C-alpha positions as CSV (number, residue, x, y, z in Angstrom):
1,R,137.8,59.7,132.8
2,A,139.6,56.9,131.6
3,R,140.7,55.7,135.0
4,E,136.9,55.6,136.0
5,E,136.2,53.7,131.9
6,L,138.6,51.2,133.0
7,A,137.8,50.8,136.7
8,A,134.2,49.9,135.1
9,L,135.7,47.4,132.8
10,T,137.6,45.5,134.9
11,R,135.1,45.7,138.3
12,E,132.4,43.8,135.1
13,Y,134.4,41.6,133.9
14,E,135.8,40.8,136.9
15,Q,131.9,39.8,137.7
16,I,131.6,38.3,135.6
17,K,134.9,35.7,136.0
18,Q,133.3,35.0,139.9
19,Q,129.8,34.0,138.6
20,Q,130.7,31.9,136.4
21,P,134.5,30.7,136.8
22,D,133.6,28.0,133.4
23,A,132.7,31.1,130.6
24,S,135.3,31.8,128.3
25,D,136.1,34.4,125.3
26,V,135.4,36.5,128.1
27,Q,135.4,39.7,126.4
28,S,134.8,43.5,127.5
29,K,134.2,47.1,126.2
30,L,132.8,50.6,126.8
31,V,130.2,52.0,124.6
32,S,128.4,55.5,124.1
33,V,125.3,54.8,122.4
34,D,122.7,58.2,122.6
35,N,125.0,59.8,125.5
36,R,124.1,56.3,127.6
37,R,127.7,54.5,128.4
38,F,127.3,50.9,128.5
39,V,129.8,48.6,129.8
40,I,129.2,45.6,126.7
41,V,130.9,42.2,128.2
42,G,130.3,38.9,126.4
43,Y,131.1,34.8,126.8
44,T,130.2,32.1,126.5
45,R,129.7,29.4,128.9
46,R,127.7,25.8,128.7
47,G,124.0,25.5,129.3
48,V,121.2,23.3,130.0
49,S,121.4,21.9,125.9
50,G,124.3,22.7,125.1
51,P,126.8,26.2,124.7
52,E,125.2,30.0,125.0
53,R,126.7,33.3,123.7
54,V,126.3,35.3,126.7
55,R,125.6,39.7,126.3
56,V,125.5,41.6,129.7
57,Y,124.7,44.7,129.5
58,S,125.8,47.1,132.8
59,M,123.8,50.7,132.6
60,P,124.9,53.0,135.1
61,I,121.8,55.2,135.9
62,G,122.3,58.0,138.7
63,S,123.1,56.6,141.6
64,D,122.1,52.2,140.8
65,L,123.5,50.2,138.6
66,Y,121.1,48.2,135.9
67,R,122.9,44.8,134.5
68,L,120.7,42.8,131.9
69,T,122.5,40.3,130.8
70,C,120.9,38.4,127.4
71,S,121.3,34.6,126.1
72,A,121.7,31.9,123.3
73,A,122.3,29.0,122.1
74,A,125.5,30.0,119.8
75,P,124.6,28.5,117.1
76,Q,121.6,31.5,117.1
77,F,122.9,33.6,119.3
78,A,123.8,36.3,116.1
79,R,119.9,35.9,115.2
80,Y,119.3,37.5,118.0
81,E,121.9,39.9,118.5
82,Q,120.1,43.4,117.7
83,V,117.2,42.7,119.0
84,F,119.2,42.1,121.9
85,A,121.3,46.3,121.3
86,H,117.9,47.4,120.4
87,V,116.7,46.0,124.5
88,A,119.8,47.5,126.3
89,A,119.8,50.8,124.5
90,T,115.8,52.1,124.6
91,F,115.8,50.6,128.4
92,A,114.2,52.8,131.1
93,T,113.7,53.0,134.6
94,G,111.4,55.3,134.8
95,T,113.2,58.0,136.5
96,N,115.7,57.9,133.1
């Protein structure tokens, strides 16, 4: 199980680095909430109006992988962080 979790973390981290080559401060972690597992990747990127903080929640549901991407201007990110976490924790596909 630990090997699968490490592979999931690595895969999501590499996905971000490939799609966002200018991303900085990239961090990833694996969390469990209510018996659901998430890979969470956070990073900083240059946005249209300045630096943005981004958080990507990757959620395997059945045989599918869903990615929920949330972003805000870097100075405002903390203000929305709990809302982003709530959206991810309550994400449903209708089949889960």
